[in-house]
OpenMM code with the backbone's topology and positions (N, CA, C; nanometers):
from openmm import Vec3, app, unit

residues = "MET SER HIS ASP ASP ALA LEU GLY ALA MET ARG ALA SER LEU GLN ALA LEU GLN GLN LYS ARG ILE SER ILE GLY SER PHE CYS GLN VAL TRP ARG ALA GLN SER SER LEU LEU ALA ALA LEU PRO PRO ARG TYR GLY GLN VAL MET GLU ASP LEU LEU GLY ARG MET GLU ALA GLY SER LEU PHE THR GLU GLU SER CYS SER PHE SER HIS GLU ASP LEU GLN THR GLY LEU SER THR TRP LEU ASP LYS ALA ALA GLN GLN LEU GLY GLY ARG HIS ALA ASN ALA".split()
positions = [
    Vec3(-0.2218, -1.9133, 2.0355),
    Vec3(-0.1134, -1.8211, 2.0056),
    Vec3(-0.1743, -1.6962, 1.9422),
    Vec3(-0.1364, -1.5801, 1.9929),
    Vec3(-0.1868, -1.4551, 1.9377),
    Vec3(-0.1211, -1.4276, 1.8023),
    Vec3(-0.1791, -1.3338, 1.7295),
    Vec3(-0.1222, -1.2970, 1.5997),
    Vec3(0.0178, -1.2389, 1.6169),
    Vec3(0.0373, -1.1585, 1.7209),
    Vec3(0.1708, -1.1025, 1.7461),
    Vec3(0.2715, -1.2136, 1.7759),
    Vec3(0.2284, -1.3149, 1.8518),
    Vec3(0.3166, -1.4280, 1.8816),
    Vec3(0.3511, -1.5041, 1.7540),
    Vec3(0.2511, -1.5254, 1.6697),
    Vec3(0.2736, -1.5974, 1.5439),
    Vec3(0.3695, -1.5197, 1.4540),
    Vec3(0.3466, -1.3895, 1.4416),
    Vec3(0.4368, -1.3066, 1.3608),
    Vec3(0.5778, -1.3084, 1.4186),
    Vec3(0.5882, -1.3048, 1.5504),
    Vec3(0.7190, -1.3096, 1.6152),
    Vec3(0.7895, -1.4418, 1.5887),
    Vec3(0.7153, -1.5531, 1.5933),
    Vec3(0.7751, -1.6845, 1.5658),
    Vec3(0.8214, -1.6920, 1.4210),
    Vec3(0.7425, -1.6363, 1.3317),
    Vec3(0.7788, -1.6374, 1.1898),
    Vec3(0.9029, -1.5518, 1.1654),
    Vec3(0.9068, -1.4349, 1.2277),
    Vec3(1.0221, -1.3461, 1.2116),
    Vec3(1.1480, -1.4101, 1.2722),
    Vec3(1.1337, -1.4728, 1.3886),
    Vec3(1.2482, -1.5386, 1.4525),
    Vec3(1.3003, -1.6536, 1.3660),
    Vec3(1.2090, -1.7281, 1.3044),
    Vec3(1.2532, -1.8384, 1.2186),
    Vec3(1.3222, -1.7860, 1.0926),
    Vec3(1.2764, -1.6713, 1.0410),
    Vec3(1.3425, -1.6110, 0.9251),
    Vec3(1.4839, -1.5669, 0.9617),
    Vec3(1.4993, -1.5064, 1.0786),
    Vec3(1.6328, -1.4657, 1.1234),
    Vec3(1.7226, -1.5877, 1.1438),
    Vec3(1.6668, -1.6943, 1.2006),
    Vec3(1.7449, -1.8166, 1.2211),
    Vec3(1.7871, -1.8766, 1.0871),
    Vec3(1.6990, -1.8703, 0.9884),
    Vec3(1.7334, -1.9201, 0.8549),
    Vec3(1.8441, -1.8362, 0.7933),
    Vec3(1.8326, -1.7048, 0.8059),
    Vec3(1.9339, -1.6155, 0.7502),
    Vec3(2.0695, -1.6379, 0.8154),
    Vec3(2.0683, -1.6771, 0.9422),
    Vec3(2.1921, -1.7042, 1.0156),
    Vec3(2.2336, -1.8512, 1.0048),
    Vec3(2.1596, -1.9269, 0.9214),
    Vec3(2.1886, -2.0687, 0.8967),
    Vec3(2.1839, -2.1531, 1.0239),
    Vec3(2.0930, -2.1171, 1.1155),
    Vec3(2.0754, -2.1938, 1.2386),
    Vec3(1.9646, -2.2973, 1.2268),
    Vec3(1.8783, -2.2870, 1.1228),
    Vec3(1.7745, -2.3869, 1.0986),
    Vec3(1.7736, -2.4199, 0.9498),
    Vec3(1.7170, -2.5338, 0.9198),
    Vec3(1.7070, -2.5767, 0.7802),
    Vec3(1.5864, -2.5112, 0.7134),
    Vec3(1.5861, -2.5153, 0.5822),
    Vec3(1.4710, -2.4614, 0.5082),
    Vec3(1.3460, -2.5414, 0.5407),
    Vec3(1.3603, -2.6723, 0.5577),
    Vec3(1.2451, -2.7549, 0.5933),
    Vec3(1.1844, -2.7148, 0.7266),
    Vec3(1.2683, -2.6932, 0.8267),
    Vec3(1.2199, -2.6502, 0.9590),
    Vec3(1.1572, -2.5119, 0.9505),
    Vec3(1.2199, -2.4246, 0.8739),
    Vec3(1.1669, -2.2898, 0.8546),
    Vec3(1.0266, -2.2955, 0.7946),
    Vec3(1.0105, -2.3699, 0.6875),
    Vec3(0.8807, -2.3792, 0.6212),
    Vec3(0.7758, -2.4405, 0.7130),
    Vec3(0.8174, -2.5353, 0.7952),
    Vec3(0.7264, -2.5981, 0.8901),
    Vec3(0.6727, -2.4952, 0.9898),
    Vec3(0.7603, -2.4088, 1.0410),
    Vec3(0.7177, -2.3033, 1.1342),
    Vec3(0.6152, -2.2128, 1.0669),
    Vec3(0.6446, -2.1709, 0.9449),
    Vec3(0.5544, -2.0787, 0.8760),
    Vec3(0.4196, -2.1432, 0.8460),
    Vec3(0.4218, -2.2656, 0.8007),
    Vec3(0.2955, -2.3330, 0.7650),
    Vec3(0.2123, -2.3670, 0.8878),
    Vec3(0.2733, -2.3718, 1.0037),
    Vec3(0.2010, -2.4037, 1.1275),
    Vec3(0.1161, -2.2872, 1.1781),
    Vec3(0.1293, -2.1709, 1.1191),
    Vec3(0.0592, -2.0518, 1.1678),
    Vec3(-0.0783, -2.0379, 1.1022),
    Vec3(-0.1575, -2.1438, 1.1094),
    Vec3(-0.2871, -2.1455, 1.0409),
    Vec3(-0.3848, -2.0409, 1.0948),
    Vec3(-0.3822, -2.0125, 1.2242),
    Vec3(-0.4752, -1.9127, 1.2777),
    Vec3(-0.4405, -1.7729, 1.2274),
    Vec3(-0.3119, -1.7454, 1.2120),
    Vec3(-0.2704, -1.6168, 1.1565),
    Vec3(-0.3161, -1.6062, 1.0112),
    Vec3(-0.2929, -1.7113, 0.9346),
    Vec3(-0.3322, -1.7092, 0.7930),
    Vec3(-0.4832, -1.6950, 0.7770),
    Vec3(-0.5588, -1.7551, 0.8686),
    Vec3(-0.7050, -1.7448, 0.8625),
    Vec3(-0.7518, -1.6020, 0.8864),
    Vec3(-0.6729, -1.5229, 0.9590),
    Vec3(-0.7106, -1.3846, 0.9897),
    Vec3(-0.6731, -1.2879, 0.8776),
    Vec3(-0.5972, -1.3349, 0.7806),
    Vec3(-0.5518, -1.2500, 0.6695),
    Vec3(-0.6326, -1.2803, 0.5442),
    Vec3(-0.6381, -1.1842, 0.4502),
    Vec3(-0.7045, -1.2125, 0.3222),
    Vec3(-0.6383, -1.3328, 0.2537),
    Vec3(-0.7138, -1.4092, 0.1766),
    Vec3(-0.6616, -1.5314, 0.1141),
    Vec3(-0.5337, -1.5123, 0.0326),
    Vec3(-0.5171, -1.3966, -0.0263),
    Vec3(-0.3975, -1.3756, -0.1097),
    Vec3(-0.2687, -1.3875, -0.0286),
    Vec3(-0.2747, -1.3609, 0.1012),
    Vec3(-0.1549, -1.3738, 0.1844),
    Vec3(-0.1085, -1.5195, 0.1895),
    Vec3(-0.2015, -1.6108, 0.2051),
    Vec3(-0.1671, -1.7520, 0.2060),
    Vec3(-0.1115, -1.7971, 0.0724),
    Vec3(-0.1695, -1.7466, -0.0354),
    Vec3(-0.1230, -1.7836, -0.1690),
    Vec3(0.0191, -1.7345, -0.1927),
    Vec3(0.0446, -1.6096, -0.1569),
    Vec3(0.1790, -1.5528, -0.1757),
    Vec3(0.2798, -1.6249, -0.0874),
    Vec3(0.2424, -1.6513, 0.0372),
    Vec3(0.3322, -1.7202, 0.1284),
    Vec3(0.3679, -1.8582, 0.0740),
    Vec3(0.2684, -1.9331, 0.0290),
    Vec3(0.2940, -2.0670, -0.0245),
    Vec3(0.3821, -2.0614, -0.1486),
    Vec3(0.3614, -1.9606, -0.2325),
    Vec3(0.4457, -1.9459, -0.3511),
    Vec3(0.5909, -1.9237, -0.3101),
    Vec3(0.6128, -1.8332, -0.2150),
    Vec3(0.7485, -1.8043, -0.1696),
    Vec3(0.8124, -1.9251, -0.1005),
    Vec3(0.7350, -1.9943, -0.0157),
    Vec3(0.7892, -2.1119, 0.0527),
    Vec3(0.8206, -2.2230, -0.0474),
    Vec3(0.7337, -2.2416, -0.1447),
    Vec3(0.7583, -2.3430, -0.2465),
    Vec3(0.8846, -2.3155, -0.3248),
    Vec3(0.9048, -2.1894, -0.3601),
    Vec3(1.0273, -2.1529, -0.4315),
    Vec3(1.1491, -2.1684, -0.3403),
    Vec3(1.1317, -2.1385, -0.2116),
    Vec3(1.2413, -2.1559, -0.1156),
    Vec3(1.2800, -2.3035, -0.1080),
    Vec3(1.1800, -2.3915, -0.0997),
    Vec3(1.2080, -2.5353, -0.0939),
    Vec3(1.2730, -2.5845, -0.2238),
    Vec3(1.2215, -2.5399, -0.3367),
    Vec3(1.2802, -2.5791, -0.4649),
    Vec3(1.4221, -2.5246, -0.4773),
    Vec3(1.4433, -2.4028, -0.4312),
    Vec3(1.5751, -2.3412, -0.4362),
    Vec3(1.6754, -2.4093, -0.3464),
    Vec3(1.6255, -2.4796, -0.2444),
    Vec3(1.7175, -2.5473, -0.1533),
    Vec3(1.7885, -2.6638, -0.2224),
    Vec3(1.7392, -2.7039, -0.3381),
    Vec3(1.8037, -2.8101, -0.4146),
    Vec3(1.9340, -2.7624, -0.4782),
    Vec3(1.9499, -2.6292, -0.4853),
    Vec3(2.0701, -2.5708, -0.5441),
    Vec3(2.1596, -2.5203, -0.4319),
    Vec3(2.2882, -2.5433, -0.4420),
    Vec3(2.3785, -2.4976, -0.3370),
    Vec3(2.4176, -2.3521, -0.3560),
    Vec3(2.4050, -2.3011, -0.4758),
    Vec3(2.4408, -2.1626, -0.5031),
    Vec3(2.3190, -2.0890, -0.5567),
    Vec3(2.3307, -1.9578, -0.5633),
    Vec3(2.2249, -1.8768, -0.6215),
    Vec3(2.2068, -1.9161, -0.7677),
    Vec3(2.0854, -1.9227, -0.8119),
    Vec3(2.0593, -1.9451, -0.9540),
    Vec3(1.9721, -1.8310, -1.0021),
    Vec3(1.9606, -1.8188, -1.1310),
    Vec3(1.8807, -1.7082, -1.1833),
    Vec3(1.7343, -1.7235, -1.1452),
    Vec3(1.6894, -1.8461, -1.1196),
    Vec3(1.5496, -1.8697, -1.0867),
    Vec3(1.5223, -1.8667, -0.9361),
    Vec3(1.6227, -1.9005, -0.8561),
    Vec3(1.6018, -1.9158, -0.7133),
    Vec3(1.7096, -1.8440, -0.6346),
    Vec3(1.6927, -1.7163, -0.6126),
    Vec3(1.7856, -1.6414, -0.5291),
    Vec3(1.7384, -1.6529, -0.3845),
    Vec3(1.8157, -1.7239, -0.3021),
    Vec3(1.7794, -1.7411, -0.1615),
    Vec3(1.7623, -1.6049, -0.0933),
    Vec3(1.8516, -1.5139, -0.1224),
    Vec3(1.8455, -1.3813, -0.0605),
    Vec3(1.7186, -1.3072, -0.1018),
    Vec3(1.6847, -1.3128, -0.2296),
    Vec3(1.5622, -1.2456, -0.2765),
    Vec3(1.4374, -1.3076, -0.2149),
    Vec3(1.4353, -1.4393, -0.2033),
    Vec3(1.3197, -1.5050, -0.1421),
    Vec3(1.3070, -1.4674, 0.0047),
    Vec3(1.4183, -1.4603, 0.0754),
    Vec3(1.4142, -1.4198, 0.2156),
    Vec3(1.3689, -1.2752, 0.2297),
    Vec3(1.4120, -1.1900, 0.1385),
    Vec3(1.3663, -1.0509, 0.1390),
    Vec3(1.2164, -1.0448, 0.1134),
    Vec3(1.1689, -1.1258, 0.0210),
    Vec3(1.0256, -1.1318, -0.0071),
    Vec3(0.9453, -1.1780, 0.1128),
    Vec3(0.9976, -1.2741, 0.1864),
    Vec3(0.9288, -1.3218, 0.3064),
    Vec3(0.9300, -1.2169, 0.4166),
    Vec3(1.0370, -1.1420, 0.4268),
    Vec3(1.0430, -1.0325, 0.5244),
    Vec3(0.9388, -0.9259, 0.4909),
    Vec3(0.9273, -0.8946, 0.3637),
    Vec3(0.8253, -0.7983, 0.3189),
    Vec3(0.6861, -0.8529, 0.3477),
    Vec3(0.6662, -0.9823, 0.3248),
    Vec3(0.5373, -1.0457, 0.3538),
    Vec3(0.5027, -1.0273, 0.5013),
    Vec3(0.5998, -1.0498, 0.5889),
    Vec3(0.5765, -1.0318, 0.7328),
    Vec3(0.5354, -0.8884, 0.7652),
    Vec3(0.6060, -0.7923, 0.7076),
    Vec3(0.5743, -0.6518, 0.7332),
    Vec3(0.4323, -0.6188, 0.6890),
    Vec3(0.3941, -0.6659, 0.5716),
    Vec3(0.2594, -0.6365, 0.5194),
    Vec3(0.1520, -0.7091, 0.5986),
    Vec3(0.1803, -0.8323, 0.6408),
    Vec3(0.0844, -0.9054, 0.7233),
    Vec3(0.0633, -0.8342, 0.8559),
    Vec3(0.1720, -0.7876, 0.9161),
    Vec3(0.1615, -0.7151, 1.0431),
    Vec3(0.0810, -0.5868, 1.0260),
    Vec3(0.1055, -0.5162, 0.9165),
    Vec3(0.0283, -0.3939, 0.8898),
    Vec3(-0.1191, -0.4266, 0.8704),
    Vec3(-0.1472, -0.5340, 0.7982),
    Vec3(-0.2853, -0.5749, 0.7741),
    Vec3(-0.3568, -0.6046, 0.9049),
    Vec3(-0.2851, -0.6655, 0.9979),
    Vec3(-0.3428, -0.7023, 1.1267),
    Vec3(-0.3333, -0.5914, 1.2306),
    Vec3(-0.2591, -0.4852, 1.1976),
    Vec3(-0.2398, -0.3769, 1.2923),
    Vec3(-0.1505, -0.4160, 1.4073),
    Vec3(-0.0593, -0.5128, 1.3809),
    Vec3(0.0272, -0.5662, 1.4859),
    Vec3(0.1451, -0.4753, 1.5168),
    Vec3(0.2118, -0.5088, 1.6237),
    Vec3(0.3293, -0.4340, 1.6683),
    Vec3(0.4527, -0.4682, 1.5861),
    Vec3(0.4487, -0.5763, 1.5099),
    Vec3(0.5677, -0.6259, 1.4429),
    Vec3(0.5861, -0.5675, 1.3023),
    Vec3(0.5162, -0.4610, 1.2694),
    Vec3(0.5222, -0.4072, 1.1328),
    Vec3(0.6631, -0.3729, 1.0900),
    Vec3(0.7432, -0.3169, 1.1774),
    Vec3(0.8795, -0.2771, 1.1383),
    Vec3(0.9835, -0.3353, 1.2327),
    Vec3(0.9521, -0.4459, 1.2952),
    Vec3(1.0466, -0.5056, 1.3903),
    Vec3(1.1651, -0.5654, 1.3203),
] * unit.nanometer
topology = app.Topology()
chain = topology.addChain("A")
for resn in residues:
    res = topology.addResidue(resn, chain)
    for name in ("N", "CA", "C"):
        topology.addAtom(name, app.Element.getBySymbol(name[0]), res)
C-alpha cells in the first residue's frame, strides 16, 4: 500500500467514525495497521498518534463529552495529524 493509499484509508476511517459508521475499535485498528506509513515518518508521529488513539479508546468509555476526553477535539487532533503527516511525506492528501 502506498503512503497516499494509507493516508486515504486513515482519512476515510476518520470520516466514517465522525459519521458513526464504524466503532472506535475498528477505527483504531485501521490506523494502527498503517505500519509502513508510520515507518516513513519521524518517530514523534507514531508517539502522537498512539497518544491520541489511546485517549480516543479511553474516551469511548464515556457516553458524553467529559472535560478530559472530548471526542470532537480528539477527532480534530487526528485530522490535524493526517494533514501534517501528508505534508511531511509530500503527499496529495495534505488538505483533502
